[in-house]
N, C-alpha and C positions, 0 to 999 in steps of 0.2 A: 504493500500500500504506500509506503514512504517513497518508493521509487516512482510510482505513478504520480504522486503528488509533486515530486521534483520535476518530472517531465512536464506536467501541467503548468507548473510555475514558470518553467523555462519558456514554454510557448506563450504564456501570458505576458512575460516581460518583453519578449520579442514583439508581440502585438502592440504593447504600449509604446515601444520605441518607434515602430512604424507609424502609429497614429500620431505621435508627437511630431514626426518628420512631415507628415501630411498637413497637420494643423499649422505648423510653422510656415510651410511653403504656400499655404492658401490664405494668408492673413488678408490680402487685398482681393476681395471678391471680383473686382473688375479684371484682374489679371489671371484669375483662376481658369485653368484648362484641364481637360481630362479625356481619356479614351480607355475603353475596355476591350480586351481581346480574348479569344478562345481558340484553341487548336486541338486537333485529334490526329494521332499518327501511330506508327508502329516502329519497333526497335529491335536491336540485336545487341548481345552483351558478350563480354569475355571476363572471366573471374580469376582472381588470384587464388592460389592454394590456401586452404583453410584447415585449422585443427578444430575438430568437433569434440567437445567435452560432454560426456554422458554420465549422469548421476541417477542411479536407481537404488536408493537405500534399502528398500524392501527385498531386493534381489541380491544385495551385496555387491553391486556394481558401481564402480567409480573409475572410468577409463577415458582415454583419449583416442580418437582416430586422427592420426597425425598427418598433416599436409595432404589432404585429399584433393583430388582433381574434380572439378565440376564444370558443367556447361549449361547453356540456356536451351530453350525449346521455342523457336520462333513462332511456329504455327501459321504465320501469314504466308509462308512459302509452301504450304500444303493445301492450297485452294482457299484463298481469302474470301471469295464470294460464295462459298458453299457451306459456310458456318456462321454462327453468331459473331458479330464484329468485336465482341468483348472476349472471345476465347483466345485469339493469338496474343502475343506480347504487345500491348498497346500503351499509349501514354496520352495524357491530356495536360493542357496548360490553361489556366484562367488567371488573367492579370489585369492590372490597372496602371496606366501612366498618369502621374498626378501633378507634375510640375509644368511651368509655362513652356519650357523648351521641349516637353514631351520626350525626354530622354532618361527619366528616372521612374521606376515602377516597383510594384510589389506583385507577387505571383504565388498562386497555389500550383504546385508542380508534382504530378503523380505519374509513376512508372509501374506498370504491371509487368514485372520481370519474372522470369521463371528460373529457378536454381535447382539443378539435379546433379547429385554426386554421380560421377560417371560409372556406369555398369561395367563389370568385368575387370576392375583394377585390383592390384595388390595393395592393401592398406595396412599400415603399421598400427597395431593395437597395443596400447601401453597403459598400465594402471592395475586396477583390481577388478576381477571378473569372478562372480560367485564366491567372494571373500578370498580369492586366491590371486597372487601376483601374476601378471601376464606381461610379456614383452615379445610380441610375435607378429607375423604377417598373416592376414586373413584374405581370402578371395571374396571381394565385395561384389556380389552379383545377386539378382533376384532369384536365379536358379539355386543359390546357396543360402537363401533366407535373409537377404539384405537389400534394402533400398532406402533412399533418403531424398525426399523431394520437398521443395517449396514450389510445387508445380502449378498450384492455383495462385501462385504469386509470392515472390520475395517482397514485392510491393513497397517501393520507396515513396514516401510522402515528404515533400519539402515545402517550407515557407521561405520564399526567395526574395532578395533584393535584386533589382534588374537595372542594368545600365545599357542604353542604346547609343550606338555610334553611327550617324548617317554616313553613307558612302556615296550614294547618288540619289538625287531627287529631281525628277522632271518638273518643269515649271507648272505643268498642269496637275501635278501630284498623282498622275495616273500610273506612274512607274517609279518605284523606290527600291533601293537596295540598302540594307542596314546590317551592321554587325551588332550582336547583343552578347553581353556577359551577365551571368547571374550566379548567385551562391546562396546557400541557406542551410537550414537544419530542420529536422522533423522526426516523426516516429516511423517505424516500419510495422507493417500489418500483415505478417506472413500467414499463409495457409500451410500447415505442417502435416506431412504425410510420410510415415516411415515404417520400416520393418527391420528390426535388429535382432538377430539370432532367432528369427521366426516369430517374434513378438510384435504385433501390429498395434500402433497407437490409435487413439480416437481422434481422427483428423478433424480440424476445424480452423477457422480464422482466429487470430489472437493479436493483441497488442504485444509485440515481441522485441522491443528495444528501440534503438534510435539510429539515425544516419545523418550524414552531412555530405554535401556535394557541390560541385561547381560545373558550369555548363557554358559553352560558347556556341554561337549559332550564326548562320547567314540566312537572312530573311529577304525574300523578293516579294514586294507588294504590287499588285496590279489593280487598276481601276479603283484605287484608294482604299478598298475595303477587304479584298481577298489576298491571301499570301501563302506562299510555299516556304517552308523553313527546314533547313538541314542543320542538325546539331550534333555535337560530341559532348560527352559528359563523363566525369569521373565521380565516383561515389565511394564512401567508406561506411559500412554498416556493422553495427554490433548487435547481435541477437542474444537474448537471454530468456530463460524460463520457457523454452520451446517444448511442446508436448511430445514425450515419447512414452512408451508403455511403462506405467508405474514409475514415472520419473520425469526428469527435465534435461534439456540439452542447451548448450550455449556455443556460440562461435562468432567469428568476425571475418570479413573479407572485403576486398576492394573490387570495384567494377569499372570497366571501361565500356561505354555505351555509344552507339550510333542511332540517330533518330531522324525519321523523315515525317513531317507533319503538314497538314493543310489547316488553315485557320482564317478567321475574319477579325477585323478590328473596326470599331465604330466610335465616333466621338460622343462624349457625354455632356459637352458644353458647346456653346456657340463660338464661332471665330477661332476654332482650333487650327493652329498653324500647320499641322500635319495634313489637314484636309482642305485648306483654303488655297486656291491657286496663287502662285507668287505674283506680285505686282509687276507689271511691265515697266520698262524704263520711263515711259511717258507718265504713267500713273505715279511713279516714284517722285518725278519732278514736281508734279502737281501737289 
């Protein structure tokens, strides 16, 4: 409970900081501008090796699976239009640019990523198993009574600060190219599914730790409102209290991610400079 309270307090403090920034920037109502955006896309990931710690006191187990290899499960390369659009590895972004120059924003950033410990690998098992010391290699495969999936999502949720850098902006505002950078912190919400030594857990979603990440992107906006965005992202996640049979697991790993998204952006105030055509030289003289 204390850990949950600490995470909630961290999110609250982050929200207060963002609200203070927005309030300070919008003191003058005449100069206030804003725009909201949303995007949906799909992703692929590469994971660092990870050590998974398993504690099952009732079974006399306290061991580590050392430096396991894992991979994603894209899904979108297996017939994207023949399944629900939320089954493959997807992502969405919901954000708001709040300052006069429209280059600072806040964002809710969610990635439905899938993490599967690779089937058929030799895994170093170290610790205590059935109250006996072990330090050996095991064959980690479903055929041998082992699997470990965050297959309905490792699920990274971030609350980001966003910085936009204009690269090109047509005078009509009908074609724009921007670079964006963003960074934040938030919870992970994994769906845990595993079988260890033939003992299957009760799989479910859970609040399972925290993550922090940074992302850079190239965004091409056409006709003012629609855009295509290509992003790369690095993320570090720490998982704890993950459900296993009669016990819990914990681990941490890094992720490198590539994302392709489609989105739209709309102004929330009048006279938004991002949507108003640039003044002609004649108009500027007047």
